[in-house]
N, C-alpha and C positions, 0 to 999 in steps of 0.2 A: 645685595654686596656681591661680586663678582671676586674670584679668586683664579689663577692660573695655576694649571698643573703640568707637571712632567708628561713625556710624550711614553705611549706602552707600546709594547708589540701587538698586544689584544686587549680588548676589554668584553666582558663577559658581566651581560645586566641580568640578574636572578639568580639567586643561589638556591636553587633546588636542585634535584639529582642529576638533570642534564646539566644546569651551568655549572655545578660541582665538579662534575665529572670531566667536563672540558676544560675548566681552570684546571684542576687537577693534572691533566694530559698536556697541556699547554706548558705548564710550569714545570713539569718532567723533563720536557723538552728542551728545557733551559730557556724559555721566552719571558718576556719580560711582561706581567699579566695584572690586571686590575679586573677583580671581582665587586660588583656593588650590588646591594641589596637594601628594598625599601623596608624592609620588617627589621627589628632588632635581633634576629637571632637567624640561623642558618637552617637549611632543610627545605622550606616551602612546607608543604604539605604534609610531607613526612617529618616531622619535628615533635617538641615534648614542653609541657608546660608542668609546673607544679601548683597543685589544688590539694589544700586541706592536708599536705603531707605525703600526697602520692605524686607520683610520676606519671603524669598522663601524656600519652600520644595523642597528637593533634588532628593528624589522620592514618597514614600508612603506618603499619606496624612491622608487617612481613619483609626483611631484607633476604634477598637470595643469595646463596653462595655458590661457590664454584664458577662464577662468570664472568663477564665484563666489570659488574660494579667492583668485585674483589680484586680484579686485576686493577683496577683504577687505584684502590688502595696500594696495591703491592709497588705501582710504579713510583710511587713517595716514599715506600718502605714503612707504611702506618699499617700496623696490627688491625684488621676489622675485628671489633669486640662483637662478638654473635654468639650467642646459645641456641643451637638447635634442639626444638621441642621432639619427642619421639613418644608414639608416631607423631609426624607432623601434621597429618590431615586424617580427618576422620567424617563421617556422616552422622548425622543424629536423625531417626527417620523413626517414627511412630514408637519412640519413647525407648529405642535401641540405638548403641552405638555399633557404628559399621568402621571396619579398618578398611580401607580400598587397597593398601598398600600390600595385601594377604591375598588378595583376589582381582584386583584392578577392576576396568569397566565391566566386564563381561559379567563378573560375578555380583556388582552391585544393581546392573542392569536386570539381570536376570532374576531377580528376588522379586521384582514387580511386572517385568511384561514379559510375554513367549518370542516379543520380536526382538530382545538384546541380539542375538546372533546378526541380525541384518542390520541393525544400528550400528554394531561393532565392525560390520563389512563396510561400512559406510565411512567408520572413521580411518579404515585401512585405504580405500580409494584415496580420501584425502591425503594420507602419508605419501601417496605414490602422483599426487597433484590432480587428482580430479576433484574437483571442486565444483560448488552449486554457484548460481550466477549470483551477481551482488545485489541483485534487488530482492533477494530470498530472504526474509528473517528467519532467525533460530527457530522459534516457534512453528513456523511454517515449512519450516524444512523437517523437524521433528514429527508432525502431524502427518506425513505422508506415511509415518513408518508406526506409531502408536497414538492411541488417543488416552493411553494411562495418565491419570490425574499425577500420580505420584511423581511419574518419570520426567511428565513436564514440570511440575515444582522443582525437580532435581537440577534441571537445565536452565530454569529460570533462575535460580540461587545460584547455579556457576558463572552465569551472566553476571548478576549482579553483584556479585563477589569480586571477580576480577576486573570486570568493565565497565561497573557502575552503572549497567542498563539492563531493562528489562528483557526476556527472550524474545519479544514483537517489535524492539527497537535494534536490537544488535544484528547486524546480517550473520546468515549462516556461514558465511564463507569465513568470515571472520573468526567466527568461533571455533571453526574447524582446524584453521591454521595456527590458531593458538595451541588446541588441545591436541592436534594430530602432528603438527609438524614442529611447534616450537617445544613441545614437551610439556605435559600439565605435573601436577605436584612436585616441583622442584626442590630442591633443598632450599630451605629457608631458615632464619633464627630471628630473634629479638636480642636488643640490646638492652642488657641489665640498668645502663643510667638512662634509659630511654631513647628513642631513635635520635634526639637532637645530638647524643654522646658521640655517634658514628660522624656526623656533622661536623662538630667541634675538635675530632681527632683530623679529620682529612682536613679541616682550615688549619689547625695546627701544620699540618704538612707541607700546605701550599704556602702557607709564612715562612718556615723552615727552609724552603727551597729559595726565598725571595719573592715569592708572590705576596700583594697585596690585597686586603679585604676593608671593605666599606658598608658598616650596615646603617640603617636608617639612612640610607642612599639612594632614592628615586631618582630614576631618570626622569627629566624635566622636558628635554626636545633633545631633537637629532638633526645632524648639520650633514648635507650632503653636496658632492660637486661630480659633474662628470660619472654618474654610474656608480660611486663610490660614497660610502658614508666616512665622513672625514673628522666627525667629533661628535659626542655626548655632551648635554648640559646635565650635570650631578648633584643634587642638593647634598650637601653634606658638613655637619658640624657649622650650620649657618651661614655657609655661603653657598654659590652656584659654581659649581669647577666645570672648567671646559674640559673637556678629556680628548685627547687625540690618539688615534691609534691606526695602526693598518689592517687591522683585523676587529669586527664586531660579532658578537655571538649573543643573541637573546632567548635568555629563558622565561621570558613572560607571555609568551602565547605571539602566535601570528595577529590576533587581533588585538591585541593591546598593544602590539608594537605598530599597527597600522593606524592606531588614535594618537600618539604622538604629534607633537609639535615636529612639522620638518618631515613626516613620512610622507608626507605627499609626493616626496620623491620617489617613492616604491611606484607611482601611478596609478590611476584611479582602477584600472582593470585588476590590479593586482589587491588593490586596497578591498575593493569590491568582494571579490574572493573571501579574502581574510576574515570578511564579516559575516560572509553567508556558508560556507564550506563547513568551519568544524562545528560539531554538535555537541556543545558540553553537556556534560550528563552527571546528574548530582546525585549526592548518598545524605545520609544520616548516619553519624557515629554517636554512640552510647558509651558513655565512659561509666562503671559505677563498681563497688564493692560490698562484698558482704562478709559474714561472721562464718559462715556455713560454705562449703563447697557447692556449687550446685551441679556439676559434673565431672566426674573423673577422665578427661580428657587434657593433655598439655598441649596439644597444637590447636589449630583451627579447625571450627567444628562447622558442617555447612549444613544447614537444615531441610527438610521436606517441603510438605504443605506449611505455608505462613502467609500470613497477609504481606508483609512487608520484610521482615525479619530474612538475612540471608546467610550469614556466618557471626560468629563469635569465639575469642579467645581469652582464655584464661591465663594473662600474663605472669602471675605469680608462680605457677607452676614450674615456669622454668626462671623466671627473674625474681624472686621473693624481695629483693631490695626495691622494687618498682612502688612497694606499699609499706605502710608502718605493721607491725609486728601485729597478728594477730586477722590478718585482713586477705581476703582473695580478691583480686583486681580482675575486673573483666573489661574488656571492649567489644562491642556488639556494632555490627553494621546492616544497614537498611537501606533498601533503595525505593524511592517512590515510585507512585504511578500518576503521571509517566516519570521517569529520570531524564528524559529528552523533551524538555517543554515545563511550563506552568504547573504549579501544584501549590496548595492549601499546607503550610509549614505544620499548622496546629493538625489538622486532620491527621498527615501524613506520620508524625512524632507518635500519635495516640496509638495509631495503627501497630505503629512498631513495639512501642510499650505493651500494647496489649499481647503481642506475639510472647514477650519476655514471660507477662504474668500468665500464660496460658502453659506455655513449655517447662517452665520454672517456678513452682510455689515459692520459693523461697524468697524470689525476686522480689515479692512485697515487701522485705524488711531491708532491701537494698538501700546503700549511701549512693544516692546520686552524685555524681563527682563533673559529669560535663553533658551535654547534648549540643552536636552542632550539627544544623544544617549547612552542609557545603555544597553551595550551588550560585549561578550567576557569576559577577566577576572572579568568583574564587571557588570555582566547580572541583567536583572530585577529580571529575577528568576534564581537561581544556576541550578534548574532542573525544566523544567515543569513538571506538576501534573501527575503522572502515570509511571513517570521515575525516580523516587526517590531510592535512598540507604538505607542500614539500620542503623539506629542511633548506633549500635554496629560495634567495629573493632576487628580486631584480635588480638588485645594488650587489656588485659582483664581492663586495668582502663584507656581505652578512648574510648571517645563517641562523637558522633556529635550532632549538632543542626543545626537549621536553613532551609533554604527553599529548602536544595536538599535531605531532609531525612524527610520530612513532614508525617504523617500520610493519606493513601491513599485518593486521592480527595481533600485533603485538601487547604485552600490557605490562604494569608493575613497574617498581625501583628498575629494574634491568632494562627494559624498554627504554626508559630515559636516559641510563648510563649507555646504551648502543649509541642514541643520539648524540650525546657528548663525545663519544670517539669519533663517528662520522665528523660532525663539525669542528673538531680539534684538528683531525687528519686534513680537512678542506683548507683550515687556517694555515696550517702548516707548509702547504703546498703552495698557498698565495703568498705566505711571507718568504718563503725561499725564490719566488719570483721578484719581490719587491725589489 
């Protein structure tokens, strides 16, 4: 069954952080916008579900404040319902909690290596633009200055926590750009209704300004003429709608976009690059709850020596509404070896759980809520930092947003919001010329 639809100024497909940011900005600019999403909820991998009375986040939990993401909400007059933990970030190493806010990198590294000053100097060099070559991994870079196992473990887990990659997989240049230039340990917080609450708020703001949102609405084909996309075929409510617009923004990633029927209009060379350049990076998300608190730290905890575990957060320390009364609710993140490449799910899950059992004896009594291995067609990152595609495509009115087209060395929801702003600006310029 086919159905015709009205024409739009812009169509955004994929309602993750990048897609929603782009749709919000275009709507705020007064454009007629349609946002379509194949899932039954907004937010992509930064969303939530309810399990046994617990509001459980599917993937990302930490939402940055004070930047482009918050600005996107402000454009639509939507409050950002975020509570900040204090301290925001600590390290848990050898049974001790270390608050880096009090002493920074120098204090942290100086605890374990005499080379802390030399490593710190390299961060200062990076801030000034002096960066290592692309091919050097973070692990290789660090080995030049220290062989201390704890320091290497800290850097591995920072790579894993931010980029869903191991230190031998992430380019040192990307690591240093993020931590030295873009600023680490930014302000962030959690939503007391689960991360999906933020997306629902932003979705309501888009609708209030005249934008349309279709859920359970996958794109099934793309139509192009004379170097431009002219329409998408979208399944929605039992019909295939041919949706016409002057601008199109994809939040499904370059690889998935290149596999759509009709995507041959992108050209063979671009399609080959879209399938080979991005390096999807996987992680394992473990949600659980306990009757006794495992660690007195309200923010995100990054670990030292572990098998696979990189960081953990107790969400109920800041947002008790996420769990039924009497429960402490946690989310732990682990990165497999390799994170970029094939691995055995069962082995990697067991290694991750072994870390939790070893670090926290009380974990043996935990109620398991969910264990998600985020990989393949739905990875933690559609591309590891340093292996991103451009936002532009060979089709003049089609742009990408999201975590496969990030600014170099960027990461997190803020990085996706940045791509949303850039794509929206490109679309607005194109619409002005149309």
